[in-house]
ZADO-1210 file (C-alpha; in nm, 4 decimals, padded with zeros to 6 digits):
<atoms>
<atom x="-00.9061" y="-02.1512" z="-01.3586" code="MET" pos="1"/>
<atom x="-00.9993" y="-01.9734" z="-01.6829" code="ASN" pos="2"/>
<atom x="-01.1901" y="-01.6608" z="-01.6034" code="ILE" pos="3"/>
<atom x="-01.4103" y="-01.4835" z="-01.8404" code="LEU" pos="4"/>
<atom x="-01.4835" y="-01.1297" z="-01.7890" code="PHE" pos="5"/>
<atom x="-01.7608" y="-00.9111" z="-01.9432" code="ASP" pos="6"/>
<atom x="-01.5254" y="-00.6126" z="-01.9569" code="GLU" pos="7"/>
<atom x="-01.7650" y="-00.3722" z="-02.1375" code="GLU" pos="8"/>
<atom x="-02.0451" y="-00.4439" z="-01.8587" code="GLY" pos="9"/>
<atom x="-01.7989" y="-00.4155" z="-01.5688" code="LEU" pos="10"/>
<atom x="-01.6243" y="-00.1119" z="-01.7091" code="ARG" pos="11"/>
<atom x="-01.9666" y="00.0769" z="-01.7302" code="LYS" pos="12"/>
<atom x="-02.0629" y="-00.0427" z="-01.3897" code="LEU" pos="13"/>
<atom x="-01.7454" y="00.0800" z="-01.2285" code="ILE" pos="14"/>
<atom x="-01.7480" y="00.4205" z="-01.4153" code="ALA" pos="15"/>
<atom x="-02.1146" y="00.4652" z="-01.3121" code="ASN" pos="16"/>
<atom x="-02.0154" y="00.3935" z="-00.9420" code="LEU" pos="17"/>
<atom x="-01.7441" y="00.6590" z="-00.9513" code="ASN" pos="18"/>
<atom x="-01.9725" y="00.9106" z="-01.0842" code="ILE" pos="19"/>
<atom x="-02.2137" y="00.8505" z="-00.8159" code="LEU" pos="20"/>
<atom x="-01.9834" y="00.8232" z="-00.5190" code="THR" pos="21"/>
<atom x="-01.6514" y="00.9706" z="-00.6296" code="GLY" pos="22"/>
<atom x="-01.4652" y="00.6628" z="-00.4827" code="VAL" pos="23"/>
<atom x="-01.2930" y="00.4457" z="-00.7505" code="PRO" pos="24"/>
<atom x="-01.3615" y="00.0695" z="-00.7593" code="ALA" pos="25"/>
<atom x="-01.1740" y="-00.1868" z="-00.9669" code="ASN" pos="26"/>
<atom x="-01.1685" y="-00.5589" z="-01.0422" code="ILE" pos="27"/>
<atom x="-00.8521" y="-00.7636" z="-00.9767" code="LEU" pos="28"/>
<atom x="-00.7862" y="-01.1220" z="-01.0882" code="ASP" pos="29"/>
<atom x="-00.7068" y="-01.4216" z="-00.8434" code="LEU" pos="30"/>
<atom x="-00.3497" y="-01.3307" z="-00.8460" code="SER" pos="31"/>
<atom x="-00.4160" y="-00.9581" z="-00.7674" code="GLY" pos="32"/>
<atom x="-00.3684" y="-00.8226" z="-01.1048" code="ARG" pos="33"/>
<atom x="-00.5605" y="-00.5211" z="-01.2142" code="ASP" pos="34"/>
<atom x="-00.7691" y="-00.6132" z="-01.5387" code="ILE" pos="35"/>
<atom x="-00.7483" y="-00.2406" z="-01.6396" code="ASN" pos="36"/>
<atom x="-01.1238" y="-00.1620" z="-01.6203" code="LEU" pos="37"/>
<atom x="-01.0717" y="00.1968" z="-01.4469" code="PHE" pos="38"/>
<atom x="-00.8223" y="00.4706" z="-01.5385" code="ARG" pos="39"/>
<atom x="-00.9560" y="00.7703" z="-01.3527" code="GLY" pos="40"/>
<atom x="-00.7270" y="00.7468" z="-01.0456" code="HIS" pos="41"/>
<atom x="-00.6692" y="01.0570" z="-00.8357" code="PRO" pos="42"/>
<atom x="-00.3605" y="01.2785" z="-00.9243" code="PRO" pos="43"/>
<atom x="-00.1482" y="01.1284" z="-00.6263" code="PHE" pos="44"/>
<atom x="-00.1995" y="00.7646" z="-00.7509" code="CYS" pos="45"/>
<atom x="-00.1384" y="00.8652" z="-01.1183" code="ARG" pos="46"/>
<atom x="00.1952" y="01.0070" z="-01.0218" code="ALA" pos="47"/>
<atom x="00.2850" y="00.7051" z="-00.8199" code="ILE" pos="48"/>
<atom x="00.2132" y="00.4676" z="-01.1091" code="ASN" pos="49"/>
<atom x="00.3592" y="00.6820" z="-01.3750" code="ASP" pos="50"/>
<atom x="00.6999" y="00.6110" z="-01.2021" code="LEU" pos="51"/>
<atom x="00.8111" y="00.2507" z="-01.2771" code="PRO" pos="52"/>
<atom x="00.9157" y="00.1714" z="-00.9229" code="GLU" pos="53"/>
<atom x="00.5988" y="00.3141" z="-00.7907" code="GLY" pos="54"/>
<atom x="00.3791" y="00.1082" z="-01.0336" code="HIS" pos="55"/>
<atom x="00.5765" y="-00.2020" z="-00.9203" code="GLN" pos="56"/>
<atom x="00.5113" y="-00.1301" z="-00.5577" code="ARG" pos="57"/>
<atom x="00.1382" y="-00.0728" z="-00.6391" code="CYS" pos="58"/>
<atom x="00.1219" y="-00.4104" z="-00.8227" code="VAL" pos="59"/>
<atom x="00.3046" y="-00.5929" z="-00.5248" code="ALA" pos="60"/>
<atom x="00.0636" y="-00.4284" z="-00.2837" code="CYS" pos="61"/>
<atom x="-00.2369" y="-00.5584" z="-00.4862" code="ASP" pos="62"/>
<atom x="-00.0937" y="-00.8958" z="-00.4897" code="GLN" pos="63"/>
<atom x="-00.0210" y="-00.9018" z="-00.1133" code="CYS" pos="64"/>
<atom x="-00.3651" y="-00.7800" z="-00.0170" code="LYS" pos="65"/>
<atom x="-00.5125" y="-01.0740" z="-00.2128" code="ILE" pos="66"/>
<atom x="-00.2892" y="-01.3282" z="-00.0540" code="GLN" pos="67"/>
<atom x="-00.3576" y="-01.1964" z="00.3031" code="ARG" pos="68"/>
<atom x="-00.7410" y="-01.1684" z="00.2588" code="TYR" pos="69"/>
<atom x="-00.8762" y="-01.3160" z="00.5820" code="SER" pos="70"/>
<atom x="-01.2227" y="-01.1656" z="00.6528" code="ALA" pos="71"/>
<atom x="-01.5107" y="-01.4055" z="00.6898" code="GLU" pos="72"/>
<atom x="-01.7067" y="-01.2234" z="00.4364" code="SER" pos="73"/>
<atom x="-01.7377" y="-00.8830" z="00.2765" code="GLY" pos="74"/>
<atom x="-01.4739" y="-00.6195" z="00.2497" code="PHE" pos="75"/>
<atom x="-01.1296" y="-00.6189" z="00.4335" code="GLN" pos="76"/>
<atom x="-01.0074" y="-00.2719" z="00.4817" code="HIS" pos="77"/>
<atom x="-00.6521" y="-00.1651" z="00.4906" code="TYR" pos="78"/>
<atom x="-00.3970" y="00.1054" z="00.3998" code="ARG" pos="79"/>
<atom x="-00.1905" y="00.0546" z="00.0894" code="CYS" pos="80"/>
<atom x="00.1914" y="00.0795" z="00.0625" code="HIS" pos="81"/>
<atom x="00.1734" y="00.4666" z="00.0597" code="VAL" pos="82"/>
<atom x="-00.0917" y="00.5003" z="00.3390" code="GLY" pos="83"/>
<atom x="-00.4137" y="00.5447" z="00.1243" code="ILE" pos="84"/>
<atom x="-00.7274" y="00.3746" z="00.2367" code="CYS" pos="85"/>
<atom x="-00.8456" y="00.0755" z="00.0325" code="GLU" pos="86"/>
<atom x="-01.0585" y="-00.2188" z="00.0755" code="ALA" pos="87"/>
<atom x="-01.0999" y="-00.5697" z="-00.1004" code="VAL" pos="88"/>
<atom x="-01.3507" y="-00.8560" z="-00.1192" code="MET" pos="89"/>
<atom x="-01.3810" y="-01.1639" z="-00.3228" code="PRO" pos="90"/>
<atom x="-01.6402" y="-01.2234" z="-00.5972" code="LEU" pos="91"/>
<atom x="-01.7670" y="-01.5669" z="-00.6255" code="TYR" pos="92"/>
<atom x="-01.8923" y="-01.8145" z="-00.8805" code="ASN" pos="93"/>
<atom x="-02.0943" y="-02.0546" z="-00.6656" code="LYS" pos="94"/>
<atom x="-01.8536" y="-02.1295" z="-00.3749" code="GLN" pos="95"/>
<atom x="-01.5403" y="-02.0387" z="-00.5549" code="ASN" pos="96"/>
<atom x="-01.3622" y="-01.6930" z="-00.5647" code="PRO" pos="97"/>
<atom x="-01.3123" y="-01.5971" z="-00.9298" code="VAL" pos="98"/>
<atom x="-01.2029" y="-01.2292" z="-00.8957" code="ALA" pos="99"/>
<atom x="-01.1668" y="-00.9537" z="-00.6245" code="TYR" pos="100"/>
<atom x="-01.3600" y="-00.6254" z="-00.6017" code="LEU" pos="101"/>
<atom x="-01.1282" y="-00.3487" z="-00.4900" code="ALA" pos="102"/>
<atom x="-01.2205" y="-00.0057" z="-00.3390" code="VAL" pos="103"/>
<atom x="-00.9730" y="00.2667" z="-00.3092" code="GLY" pos="104"/>
<atom x="-00.7926" y="00.5832" z="-00.3226" code="CYS" pos="105"/>
<atom x="-00.9748" y="00.7675" z="-00.0384" code="TYR" pos="106"/>
<atom x="-00.8712" y="00.8978" z="00.3182" code="LEU" pos="107"/>
<atom x="-01.0674" y="00.8372" z="00.6329" code="ASP" pos="108"/>
<atom x="-01.1988" y="01.0927" z="00.8711" code="ASP" pos="109"/>
<atom x="-00.8904" y="01.1340" z="01.0902" code="THR" pos="110"/>
<atom x="-00.7062" y="01.4658" z="01.0534" code="PRO" pos="111"/>
<atom x="-00.5683" y="01.4961" z="00.7110" code="MET" pos="112"/>
<atom x="-00.2281" y="01.6277" z="00.8429" code="GLU" pos="113"/>
<atom x="-00.1878" y="01.3108" z="01.0584" code="GLU" pos="114"/>
<atom x="-00.2692" y="01.1044" z="00.7520" code="GLN" pos="115"/>
<atom x="-00.0253" y="01.3016" z="00.5366" code="TRP" pos="116"/>
<atom x="00.2615" y="01.2533" z="00.7854" code="GLU" pos="117"/>
<atom x="00.2080" y="00.8842" z="00.7869" code="TYR" pos="118"/>
<atom x="00.2170" y="00.8736" z="00.4145" code="THR" pos="119"/>
<atom x="00.5049" y="01.1111" z="00.3986" code="ARG" pos="120"/>
<atom x="00.7135" y="00.8606" z="00.6169" code="SER" pos="121"/>
<atom x="00.6394" y="00.5789" z="00.3458" code="LEU" pos="122"/>
<atom x="00.7781" y="00.7851" z="00.0659" code="LEU" pos="123"/>
<atom x="01.1484" y="00.8062" z="00.1389" code="ASP" pos="124"/>
<atom x="01.2053" y="00.6326" z="-00.2152" code="TRP" pos="125"/>
<atom x="01.0383" y="00.9018" z="-00.4080" code="TRP" pos="126"/>
<atom x="01.2994" y="01.0691" z="-00.6301" code="PRO" pos="127"/>
<atom x="01.1788" y="01.4250" z="-00.5957" code="ASP" pos="128"/>
<atom x="01.1025" y="01.3818" z="-00.2105" code="GLY" pos="129"/>
<atom x="00.7724" y="01.3170" z="-00.0376" code="PRO" pos="130"/>
<atom x="00.6751" y="01.6993" z="-00.0152" code="ASP" pos="131"/>
<atom x="00.6457" y="01.7318" z="-00.4022" code="SER" pos="132"/>
<atom x="00.3385" y="01.4953" z="-00.3591" code="LEU" pos="133"/>
<atom x="00.1685" y="01.6867" z="-00.0799" code="ARG" pos="134"/>
<atom x="-00.0609" y="01.9018" z="-00.3098" code="ASP" pos="135"/>
<atom x="-00.1802" y="01.5826" z="-00.4814" code="ALA" pos="136"/>
<atom x="-00.2348" y="01.4074" z="-00.1522" code="PHE" pos="137"/>
<atom x="-00.4661" y="01.6832" z="-00.0322" code="PHE" pos="138"/>
<atom x="-00.6860" y="01.6266" z="-00.3274" code="GLN" pos="139"/>
<atom x="-00.8062" y="01.2809" z="-00.1965" code="PHE" pos="140"/>
<atom x="-01.1585" y="01.2666" z="-00.0945" code="ARG" pos="141"/>
<atom x="-01.2100" y="01.2294" z="00.2742" code="GLN" pos="142"/>
<atom x="-01.4802" y="00.9924" z="00.3780" code="CYS" pos="143"/>
<atom x="-01.6461" y="00.9261" z="00.7190" code="SER" pos="144"/>
<atom x="-01.7002" y="00.5985" z="00.8542" code="ARG" pos="145"/>
<atom x="-02.0686" y="00.5961" z="00.7738" code="LYS" pos="146"/>
<atom x="-02.0058" y="00.6726" z="00.4296" code="GLU" pos="147"/>
<atom x="-01.7560" y="00.4100" z="00.3753" code="ILE" pos="148"/>
<atom x="-01.9898" y="00.1555" z="00.5496" code="GLN" pos="149"/>
<atom x="-02.2766" y="00.2519" z="00.3446" code="ALA" pos="150"/>
<atom x="-02.0649" y="00.2326" z="00.0236" code="TYR" pos="151"/>
<atom x="-01.9120" y="-00.1120" z="00.0983" code="THR" pos="152"/>
<atom x="-02.2454" y="-00.2581" z="00.2020" code="GLU" pos="153"/>
<atom x="-02.3810" y="-00.1345" z="-00.1355" code="THR" pos="154"/>
<atom x="-02.0952" y="-00.3035" z="-00.3264" code="LEU" pos="155"/>
<atom x="-02.1458" y="-00.6158" z="-00.1311" code="GLU" pos="156"/>
<atom x="-02.5078" y="-00.6292" z="-00.2663" code="ALA" pos="157"/>
<atom x="-02.3837" y="-00.5291" z="-00.6103" code="LEU" pos="158"/>
<atom x="-02.1651" y="-00.8461" z="-00.6152" code="SER" pos="159"/>
<atom x="-02.4741" y="-01.0451" z="-00.6282" code="ALA" pos="160"/>
<atom x="-02.5887" y="-00.8483" z="-00.9271" code="TYR" pos="161"/>
<atom x="-02.2364" y="-00.9071" z="-01.0965" code="ILE" pos="162"/>
<atom x="-02.2941" y="-01.2863" z="-01.0385" code="GLN" pos="163"/>
<atom x="-02.6596" y="-01.2771" z="-01.1534" code="LEU" pos="164"/>
<atom x="-02.5769" y="-01.1045" z="-01.4756" code="LYS" pos="165"/>
<atom x="-02.2848" y="-01.3431" z="-01.5491" code="GLY" pos="166"/>
<atom x="-02.0206" y="-01.0626" z="-01.5704" code="MET" pos="167"/>
<atom x="-01.7601" y="-01.3060" z="-01.4277" code="ILE" pos="168"/>
<atom x="-01.7682" y="-01.6669" z="-01.5534" code="LEU" pos="169"/>
<atom x="-01.5308" y="-01.9588" z="-01.5109" code="THR" pos="170"/>
<atom x="-01.4309" y="-02.2052" z="-01.7747" code="ALA" pos="171"/>
<atom x="-01.3305" y="-02.5656" z="-01.7107" code="GLU" pos="172"/>
<atom x="-00.9768" y="-02.5983" z="-01.5739" code="GLN" pos="173"/>
<atom x="-00.7312" y="-02.8587" z="-01.6642" code="THR" pos="174"/>
<atom x="-00.5302" y="-03.0347" z="-01.4018" code="ASP" pos="175"/>
<atom x="-00.2246" y="-02.8487" z="-01.5251" code="LEU" pos="176"/>
<atom x="-00.4022" y="-02.5169" z="-01.4845" code="GLN" pos="177"/>
<atom x="-00.5266" y="-02.6206" z="-01.1371" code="LYS" pos="178"/>
<atom x="-00.1644" y="-02.7009" z="-01.0358" code="LEU" pos="179"/>
<atom x="-00.0294" y="-02.3661" z="-01.1658" code="GLU" pos="180"/>
<atom x="-00.2973" y="-02.1683" z="-00.9890" code="LEU" pos="181"/>
<atom x="-00.2621" y="-02.3527" z="-00.6591" code="TYR" pos="182"/>
<atom x="00.1058" y="-02.2930" z="-00.6477" code="LEU" pos="183"/>
<atom x="00.0702" y="-01.9253" z="-00.7376" code="ASP" pos="184"/>
<atom x="-00.1767" y="-01.8776" z="-00.4484" code="GLN" pos="185"/>
<atom x="-00.0086" y="-02.1090" z="-00.1851" code="HIS" pos="186"/>
<atom x="00.3711" y="-02.1016" z="-00.2383" code="TYR" pos="187"/>
<atom x="00.4136" y="-01.9302" z="00.0827" code="MET" pos="188"/>
<atom x="00.2530" y="-02.2153" z="00.2813" code="GLU" pos="189"/>
<atom x="00.4130" y="-02.5411" z="00.3975" code="LYS" pos="190"/>
<atom x="00.3660" y="-02.7535" z="00.0887" code="LEU" pos="191"/>
<atom x="00.4459" y="-03.1206" z="00.0181" code="SER" pos="192"/>
<atom x="00.3524" y="-03.3633" z="-00.2588" code="LEU" pos="193"/>
<atom x="00.0979" y="-03.5312" z="-00.0417" code="GLU" pos="194"/>
<atom x="-00.0825" y="-03.2082" z="00.0803" code="SER" pos="195"/>
<atom x="-00.1039" y="-03.0726" z="-00.2760" code="ILE" pos="196"/>
<atom x="-00.2325" y="-03.4026" z="-00.3938" code="SER" pos="197"/>
<atom x="-00.5044" y="-03.4012" z="-00.1357" code="GLN" pos="198"/>
<atom x="-00.6028" y="-03.0465" z="-00.1983" code="GLN" pos="199"/>
<atom x="-00.6335" y="-03.0836" z="-00.5759" code="LEU" pos="200"/>
<atom x="-00.7704" y="-03.4500" z="-00.5740" code="HIS" pos="201"/>
<atom x="-00.4922" y="-03.5471" z="-00.7984" code="ILE" pos="202"/>
<atom x="-00.2891" y="-03.8561" z="-00.7575" code="GLY" pos="203"/>
<atom x="00.0655" y="-03.8096" z="-00.6628" code="ARG" pos="204"/>
<atom x="00.2067" y="-03.9807" z="-00.9652" code="THR" pos="205"/>
<atom x="00.0061" y="-03.7870" z="-01.2123" code="LYS" pos="206"/>
<atom x="00.0981" y="-03.4626" z="-00.9898" code="LEU" pos="207"/>
<atom x="00.4656" y="-03.5371" z="-01.0474" code="CYS" pos="208"/>
<atom x="00.3942" y="-03.5691" z="-01.4244" code="ALA" pos="209"/>
<atom x="00.2010" y="-03.2496" z="-01.4272" code="LEU" pos="210"/>
<atom x="00.4855" y="-03.0730" z="-01.2391" code="ALA" pos="211"/>
<atom x="00.7444" y="-03.2157" z="-01.4801" code="LYS" pos="212"/>
<atom x="00.5393" y="-03.0792" z="-01.7773" code="GLU" pos="213"/>
<atom x="00.4769" y="-02.7343" z="-01.6067" code="LEU" pos="214"/>
<atom x="00.8520" y="-02.6950" z="-01.5255" code="SER" pos="215"/>
<atom x="00.9979" y="-02.8387" z="-01.8568" code="ARG" pos="216"/>
<atom x="01.1446" y="-03.1455" z="-01.7010" code="GLY" pos="217"/>
<atom x="01.1978" y="-03.0302" z="-01.3606" code="ARG" pos="218"/>
<atom x="01.0205" y="-03.1113" z="-01.0245" code="THR" pos="219"/>
<atom x="00.7316" y="-02.9818" z="-00.8058" code="LEU" pos="220"/>
<atom x="00.9943" y="-02.8714" z="-00.5577" code="SER" pos="221"/>
<atom x="01.1542" y="-02.6609" z="-00.8279" code="TYR" pos="222"/>
<atom x="00.8196" y="-02.4941" z="-00.9114" code="LEU" pos="223"/>
<atom x="00.7629" y="-02.4059" z="-00.5366" code="ILE" pos="224"/>
<atom x="01.1058" y="-02.2685" z="-00.4935" code="VAL" pos="225"/>
<atom x="01.0730" y="-02.0785" z="-00.8113" code="GLN" pos="226"/>
<atom x="00.7749" y="-01.8860" z="-00.6983" code="ARG" pos="227"/>
<atom x="00.9213" y="-01.8156" z="-00.3543" code="ARG" pos="228"/>
<atom x="01.2369" y="-01.6730" z="-00.5075" code="ILE" pos="229"/>
<atom x="01.0386" y="-01.4450" z="-00.7294" code="GLU" pos="230"/>
<atom x="00.8179" y="-01.3368" z="-00.4548" code="ALA" pos="231"/>
<atom x="01.1238" y="-01.2779" z="-00.2439" code="ALA" pos="232"/>
<atom x="01.2781" y="-01.0611" z="-00.5178" code="LYS" pos="233"/>
<atom x="00.9899" y="-00.8300" z="-00.5275" code="ARG" pos="234"/>
<atom x="00.9725" y="-00.8114" z="-00.1450" code="LEU" pos="235"/>
<atom x="01.3452" y="-00.7172" z="-00.1134" code="LEU" pos="236"/>
<atom x="01.3240" y="-00.4354" z="-00.3789" code="LEU" pos="237"/>
<atom x="00.9713" y="-00.3128" z="-00.2862" code="GLN" pos="238"/>
<atom x="00.9898" y="-00.3177" z="00.0992" code="SER" pos="239"/>
<atom x="01.2285" y="-00.2485" z="00.3780" code="SER" pos="240"/>
<atom x="01.1422" y="-00.5885" z="00.5622" code="MET" pos="241"/>
<atom x="01.4488" y="-00.7627" z="00.7254" code="PRO" pos="242"/>
<atom x="01.5873" y="-01.0608" z="00.5013" code="ILE" pos="243"/>
<atom x="01.4616" y="-01.3031" z="00.7699" code="SER" pos="244"/>
<atom x="01.1089" y="-01.1495" z="00.7416" code="ALA" pos="245"/>
<atom x="01.1193" y="-01.1891" z="00.3658" code="VAL" pos="246"/>
<atom x="01.2113" y="-01.5463" z="00.4014" code="GLY" pos="247"/>
<atom x="00.9159" y="-01.6188" z="00.6313" code="GLU" pos="248"/>
<atom x="00.6795" y="-01.4235" z="00.4073" code="ALA" pos="249"/>
<atom x="00.7655" y="-01.6541" z="00.1095" code="VAL" pos="250"/>
<atom x="00.7444" y="-01.9728" z="00.3179" code="GLY" pos="251"/>
<atom x="01.1054" y="-02.0240" z="00.4257" code="VAL" pos="252"/>
<atom x="01.1536" y="-01.9485" z="00.7998" code="SER" pos="253"/>
<atom x="01.5092" y="-02.0699" z="00.8342" code="ASP" pos="254"/>
<atom x="01.7243" y="-01.7541" z="00.7572" code="TYR" pos="255"/>
<atom x="02.0314" y="-01.9536" z="00.6681" code="ASN" pos="256"/>
<atom x="01.8439" y="-02.1936" z="00.4422" code="TYR" pos="257"/>
<atom x="01.6552" y="-01.9096" z="00.2757" code="PHE" pos="258"/>
<atom x="01.9903" y="-01.7336" z="00.1888" code="SER" pos="259"/>
<atom x="02.1441" y="-02.0535" z="00.0690" code="LYS" pos="260"/>
<atom x="01.8405" y="-02.1292" z="-00.1614" code="VAL" pos="261"/>
<atom x="01.8254" y="-01.7626" z="-00.2760" code="PHE" pos="262"/>
<atom x="02.1972" y="-01.7528" z="-00.3684" code="ARG" pos="263"/>
<atom x="02.1760" y="-02.0964" z="-00.5337" code="SER" pos="264"/>
<atom x="01.8843" y="-01.9535" z="-00.7591" code="ALA" pos="265"/>
<atom x="02.0176" y="-01.6006" z="-00.8317" code="THR" pos="266"/>
<atom x="02.3869" y="-01.6064" z="-00.7733" code="GLY" pos="267"/>
<atom x="02.3524" y="-01.3439" z="-00.5085" code="MET" pos="268"/>
<atom x="02.2855" y="-01.3358" z="-00.1392" code="THR" pos="269"/>
<atom x="01.9342" y="-01.1720" z="-00.0625" code="PRO" pos="270"/>
<atom x="02.1169" y="-00.8551" z="00.0859" code="SER" pos="271"/>
<atom x="02.3446" y="-00.8225" z="-00.2258" code="ALA" pos="272"/>
<atom x="02.0408" y="-00.8589" z="-00.4456" code="PHE" pos="273"/>
<atom x="01.8630" y="-00.5890" z="-00.2615" code="ARG" pos="274"/>
<atom x="02.1661" y="-00.3567" z="-00.2700" code="LYS" pos="275"/>
<atom x="02.2224" y="-00.3943" z="-00.6449" code="THR" pos="276"/>
<atom x="01.8556" y="-00.3648" z="-00.7294" code="GLY" pos="277"/>
<atom x="01.8141" y="-00.0349" z="-00.5082" code="LEU" pos="278"/>
<atom x="02.1273" y="00.1066" z="-00.6482" code="ASP" pos="279"/>
<atom x="02.0018" y="00.0512" z="-01.0141" code="ALA" pos="280"/>
<atom x="01.6612" y="00.2052" z="-00.9110" code="ALA" pos="281"/>
<atom x="01.8381" y="00.4967" z="-00.7582" code="SER" pos="282"/>
<atom x="02.0478" y="00.5617" z="-01.0836" code="GLY" pos="283"/>
<atom x="01.7373" y="00.5264" z="-01.2950" code="SER" pos="284"/>
<atom x="01.5538" y="00.7775" z="-01.0705" code="ALA" pos="285"/>
<atom x="01.8424" y="01.0285" z="-01.1094" code="SER" pos="286"/>
<atom x="01.8296" y="00.9911" z="-01.4888" code="ASN" pos="287"/>
<atom x="01.4518" y="01.0451" z="-01.4853" code="PHE" pos="288"/>
<atom x="01.4781" y="01.3723" z="-01.2711" code="SER" pos="289"/>
</atoms>
């Protein structure tokens, strides 16, 4: 789907919201990528994003929350990869989501020390040690449940304004774009030629031809595996999930088969890839400090 953003209008709207509430909001595209409308993040978040590994973790976290959105409507609340409160909801054009409205960078009304200890437990990868971020953490705004509820309900109403003003529009998709987007969003599910054909309303013969075009002569299976391997790489480097859990998260529940496919694609086992990547990151962090 080709999405057209009125960046100037959205940027002004989000900036005004931050002035009025002190809580940042932002727009993510359908894959979970920040479209870079807001740059006034709190000191803690700026520090995390200034470090390449931290930025990669934030990007992966955004993508993960989009993939796991399951609320029937409105905002779904959660804590990010470093324990900071955030929420996300889809923005629609007619019946189809075209982007996501994200609210974040605040703490709830539980004791600050308890929230800090939770965040501290998630920062074992930080090169200067978690305690170097303590002062920045305590600069977050702490919001009551009533405040967050009022803010998110206001934003839910505002989403209708965004649609009314045409701030996010869709352009006609080609079948090739439909296939690419569908695979990006559903690679972790059980997929087959028949199921994709039914979902996209594209005949199987044409679907195979589109896959060949998209993969430069390869197959639909190759495209699916390619996305699963790239997602697995991110999870191996940016989380402490067991190898078997990584495989399940990207759509391969059989541990031995996952290891075989991963090794065939990368030349390394998942555990060797994780060790190599973490060792390289540790070396980079040492040089950075």
